[in-house]
N, C-alpha and C positions, 0 to 999 in steps of 0.2 A: 504494500500500500504506500509506504513512505517512498520507496524507490520509484514507483510509477509516477507519483505526484511530483517528485523532485525532478525527474527527467523532463516532464512537460514544463515545469516552472523554469528550469534552467534554459529551455528553449525560448520561453517568453522573455526572460531577462536578457539573453544574448541578442535577440532581435530588438530589444529596447535599448541596446548598448549600455546595459548595466553589468555589474560584476557578477556573472553567473556562478563563479567559483565560491563566492561568499554566501550565496543564498542557502537558507535552510527551510525545511517544512516541518511543522509540528502539528500533530493531530490532537484535537481536544475531544474528550469523551462526552459529546453533546450532540444529540440527534436533531437539533434545529439546523436549518439550511443557512449557513453563515461562513464567512471567512474574513480575515482582516490582516493587515500588515502592521508590524510594529518595528520600529527602528530601521526600516528600510531594507533589511536583509533577512528577516524572519517572517515567513508566511504562516499564519495560524489558520488551520482548516478544521471546522467542525466535522465530526463524523457524518452528520446529516447531509453534508454537501455531496457525499458519495451516495448515501442511501436514498436521497430525494432527487437525484439527477438520473437521467435515463441513458446518457451516453457521454463519451469523453468531450464532445464539443460543448455540451452544457457545463460540465465540470470545469474544464479549462477556460471556458468563456468567462466564468465568474473570476477565476484566477488571473485572467488577462485584464479584467477590470481592476483588480487589486494591484496588479503591476502598474496599471495606469496611474494609480494614486502615488506609487513610488516615483515614477517618471515626473509627475507633476509636483513633487515635493510636498504633497499633502500630509504625509505621515509626520513630517517635522512639526507642523502646526498642531497635529493631534497630540504628539508627545508633550508639547508645551502646555496644552490645555490639561493634560493628565497631571503634569507637575503642579499646575495651579490648584488642582483639586486634591492634592495629596493628603490634606488633613482629614478628609472624609473617610468613613469606614470602608466604603466600597472600593476605594483605591487600594487600601491595604489588602483586601481580598483579591483584587485583580493582580497586583504585583506578586502576591503570594503564589497565585496560580502560575504566573509567568515564570517565577523562580523554580517552581516544581517541574514545569515542562522543560526548562532550560537544562535542568540537571539530568534529564533523561530517565526519570523515574518511571517505573512501569515495565513489566516484562513482555508486553506485546507491542510496544512502541506507541501506545495511546496514552497521552498525558491526561490527568484528571484535574479539573478545576473544581474544587469543592465550594459550593455556595457563591453568592454574589454575581452569578451570571447575568441576571436581569439588570442589575445595577451597572455591570461592566458594559453590557450592550447599550444601555442608555447613554453611557459616556461616549461610545463610539458614534452616536447619532450626531456628533458635532461636525461631521462632514458638511460643508456648504453645498448648495445646489450647483453652483458654478463648478465646484470640484467634481461633482458627480458627472456633469456634462462633459467636462474635460477628460475624466477617466474613461467614459464611454467611447469618446472619439479615439483615444489612444488604444483602447481595447480592441476596437474594430480593426485598426491597422495591424496590431500585434497578432490577433487571431489569424488574419489572412497570411501574414508573413510566416507564422509558425505552423501552418497547415491545418488549422481548426476552422470549422465553418462558423461564420458569424451568426448563422441561424441558431446555433446552440445557445449563445448568450441571449438572443431575443426570446427563445423558447423558455428559458429558465426565468427570465423577467416576467413573462406572461403568467407563468405558474405562480410567482410571488404576488402579482396583481390579483389573480383569481383568489388566492388565499386571503388577501386583504379584504376583498369584497364579502367573502363568506364568514370572516371572523372579525367583525367590526371592533369588538372589545379586546381582541388579542392580536395585535399587529405582529406579523411574522418578524422574526429576529433580524433578518437581513434588511427588511424594509425599515425597521427602526434605525439601523445604522447607515443605511443607504437609501434615503427617501426617493421613491419612484414617482415620476410625473408623466403626464400625457406626452409632453414634449420629448422626454427621454424615450418613451416607448415608440413614438413616431419615428424618431431618429434611428433606433435599432431596427424597426420594421423596414424602413427604406434600405438600410444597409443589408438586411437579410435577403431582400428581393434578388440581389445580384450574387448572393453567396451560394455555394454548392450545398447539397443535402448533408444532413448530419450523418456520421458514420458509426456503425456498430464496431465494437472492439471486444473480443472474447476476454482479454486480460482484465479490462475494466469490469466486465460482467462477473468474472470470477472473484475479483476483489470485493465487489459490491455484495455478492452472495455470501462470502466468508464473513464480512463485517456485519451484515444484517443478521446472520445466524448466531454470531457470538453475542451481539448486543440486544437482540430481541428474544422474547419467550419462544420456545419451540413451536407452540401452537400457531403463533403468528407467522413464523418462518414457513411452516408447511402450507399455510394458506397462500402465501406469495409464491413459493417455489414448489409447485405441484406437478411439474412436467418431468421429462426424461433427459433434459439437456445436461451438460456438464455442470453449469452453475446450480441447477436443481439438485443434482446428486451431491454436489459439494455442500450446499446449504443443509440438506437433509442428513448428511453424515454428521455434521456438527450438531444439529438438533438432536439426533440420536445420542451423541456423546454427552450432551448436557442432561439427557434423561437417563444416563448410565446404561444405555442399551449397547453394550460393548460389542457383542457379536454382530449386530446390525451395522454399527458405525465402521467396524473393521472391514466388513464385506463391501460397503460402499466406498471406503477409502481405497481398498485394493482394486475395485472396479475403476476408479479414477486413474490409479497408477497404471493399470493395464492399457488404458486409452492413451495416456501421456506419460510414458516411463521416464522421460527426461525432465519432468516438472518437479523441482526441488520442494515446492510447498506442499505437495501431496505426501511426500515422505516426512516432511516436518510434522504435518498433522498426525500421521501414523505414529511417529515417534512420541508425540505428546499423549496420544491415547494410551499407548503401551506403557509409557512412564507413569502416568497418573493412575494406572491400574496395577502397578507393581511389577510389570514385566520388564525389568530394567535391562537385561542383556538384549532382549529383542528390540527395545527402544533405542539402544545404542546402535544397532545395525541400521535402523531406519534413519536415525539422525546422521549417521556417517554417510549414508547415501545422499541425503539432502546437502550435507556439507561438501561432498565431492562435486555435486552439480553446481553449488553456489558457494565457493570457498570464501568470498568476501563478506558474506552476510553475518554480521556480528551476533545477531540474536539466535541464529541457527547454531553457531559455534557455542554460544552461551548455554543453550539447551543441551547440547552434546556434552559439554564440560560438566554440567550438573549431573547428568546421567552417569558419566564415567566416575565421578566422585562417589556416587552411591554404592558402587561395587566395593570400595575400600581396597582395591587391588593396586599395588605400587606402580605397575606399568600403566594402568589406566589413569592413575593420579598424575603421572608424568605427562601423559597426553593432555589431560585436563589443564594442567598448568601452562603448557605450551599454547593451548587455545586461549586461555584467559589472558596471558601476556600479550598475545596478538590483539585481543579486544581492547585491553587497557591502553595499548599504544595507539590504537586507531580511533577508539571511541572512549576517551578518558572520562567522559561525563556519564558513564553507564554504571550506576552504583552496584547493581547486582554482580557485575563482573569482579569488582573489588571485593565484595562479600565472599564470593566463592573462592577467590584467590586467597583470602584470609583463611578460609576453611582448609583449602588444599595445602597451603604451606604449614598450617598447624598439624595436619595429619602426617605431613612429611617430616616433621621435626625441625623445620626451618622457622624458628619462632620470631626471629628479628624481622624477617620478610613478612611473616604473618602480621606482626604488629604494624608494619608499614602499610600493608594492604588495609588493615582495619582503620587506620587513621584516615586514609583516602576515602573509605566507605563512610565513616562518620562525618567527615567534612562535607561530602556531597549530599548526604541526606539531612544535614543540619542537626544532627543528633549529638548531644552530650559533649560540648566543647571542653568540659572539665576532664572528661576521660581522655580526650585528645591531649590535653596539657600534661596529664599524668604519664601518658605513653611516650611523649616526645623526647624527654631527656635520655632515657635508656635506649630508645630506638635510634636516636642520633649517634649515640656513643657506639652502638653495635654496628652501625652502618657507616661509620666515619671514613672507611676506606673506599666507599662507593660515592664518588663525587657527585653524580647526578642525583641520587636519592638524598644524600646529605644536604645538598643545596636546596632541594625541594622541601625537606623538613624544616630548614631554616626559614624559608619563605613562609611556610605555614605558621610557624611560631611567631614570626614578625607580624603576620596578618592578624592572628588572634590577639596579640598584645595591643595592636593598634585599635582593634574593635573595642577591647576592654577599656582602653584609655578614653574612648569617646563615650 
């Protein structure tokens, strides 16, 4: 999901002559149709933007509009207004959520903002209408350059307008933050007349099915995904899993693998099912197949490392440490990787390295600064011959002391 969105957003940023290498996407566990940009290089996407759009042209049409705000410099004004309101309670909630997602917390890549979403969305309504018109104009150009049909953006805006008419007292989230006018719709309608048709994309449909099935109750999933297509089978496999119908979910997962034996995410799902039902060695086999097909995926490596550690086998532990070191070097803001590295080093008797990993974990999760301070002196002393870790520990110590002084 993250990789799919990031690939499209990078394309939009490149065509907008923005720094595509710096852009990040963060998914929020909120099923409303919404997206926004903060700081110019982080695109926050509500899970509902996938579940409520029908094709990639709609999905990336909204993200093209958000990119338009970056091009127009609108996010700078929004950040300034956020700073003005920083004394209010809802800003604390919003910033707390942003801090959580920035830390990479959550083992499926979806960050959770607890509470304050309504207030946060009210804050985002500060976009001016002139900015909306400007972002629309840029979005139309970017969508064309990036290979997305402008009709997708128009279609999703029509959906929002229809929802507004049906729900007078509960304005859709995206409409609160991006007010829609007849002029905007007319402009997008005219642009869509000369655009090509929207395109179907199996990868998008599979992502949507997986997300829907994990976030919705199984009964709702079965109502929406009641056919025999791959997305239908995928969604129903997850629905069975959530209802602990293990035999049925494994049958469906194996059916998916038989159709697409090179799809790493099917093996990942199989590994998760087997791991969570106590079939550790079998889960390792599935996770290894997923890893071999997609070696750069940190979350697949993380799941494999966790399964390897469960065996308490020294050779498996060594493999787990190798995977976790890869993850922490590549995605240093993923707390779970540091946690399992702490466990692995402890099991291996490398207690100084275990303490170092624990410090990184506690730091990322914002837990127990006092424990970090207790661990720092002995960890620094034991790792003084490692210049990289020694310097890192000194930086952490200085940072904690600076915070305390404030």
